[in-house]
N, C-alpha and C positions, 0 to 999 in steps of 0.2 A: 504494500500500500504506500503510495507516495506521501512524503512528509509535506508539511505546510511550506517549508522552505523550498522544496522541490517544485511545488505548485506555483509558488511566487516567482521562482526563476523561469519556469515555463511560461508564465503569463507575461513576464517582461520580454522574453525572446519573441513571443507572438506579437507583442506590441511593436517591437522594432522590425518585424517582418522577417525574422529568421525562421525559415521553414524547417521542421524537424519531425521525426517520429518519436513519440513519447514511449518510454519503457521498451526500447528497441532491443531485440536479442539477435546477436550476430550468428552466422552459421556455426561458429565454434561454441555456441551456447553461452556467450558472455552477455550479461545484461547491461545496457547503457541507459542512463536516465533520459537523455535527449540526444538524438543522433540524426545526422544526414548521411545515410548509407551511401548515396551516390558520390559524395565528396570525402567520405570516411573521416568526418569531423564529429566530435561528440562533446557534450557537456555532462560532467558528473558532479552532482551535489553531494559533498562530503559532510555528513553530520558528525556529531560527537563520537559515534561508534567507529568511525574511520581513523581515530587517533588514539595513541597510547596515553594512559594516565601517567603523567610525569610530574615530579615536584617542580615547583617554579612556574615560570611563564611559558616555557617552550612547549610547543605542540609537535609531536612526532607522528607521522603517518604510520599506521599499523602495517604489518607484513602482508596481510591479505590485499589491502588496497594498493600497496606498492607493487605487489606481484601482478595484479590485474592491470595496472597502469603500464607496467613494462611489457606485459604480454600484448596488450592492445597496440602499443607502439611498434613492437616487432611485426605485428600483423598489418601495419600500415596506417593505423588510426592516429589522428591528432586529437588528443583529449585535453580539454580545459577543465580544471578542477575548481569548483566554487566551494571553499570551506565555510562551514556554518558561522565562523567568527569574523568573517569579513563582510 
């Protein structure tokens, strides 16, 4: 189920005219929040669960998110991450 932040980002992309598929699944079975399959560009909205809990102010992307990002890059995708804290 999409988060409020994900819906807000999708709404903004629609307003600016960026055409995308919502909750797109690649042939490799990787789920993308918003994607343009024809251009292989995607937006991933990264909520708190995508980050490790660390002491202090630093936020570190968790291994699962990092692996998925690297895999998508190797497959030719350009992925823009929108973290929840920005």
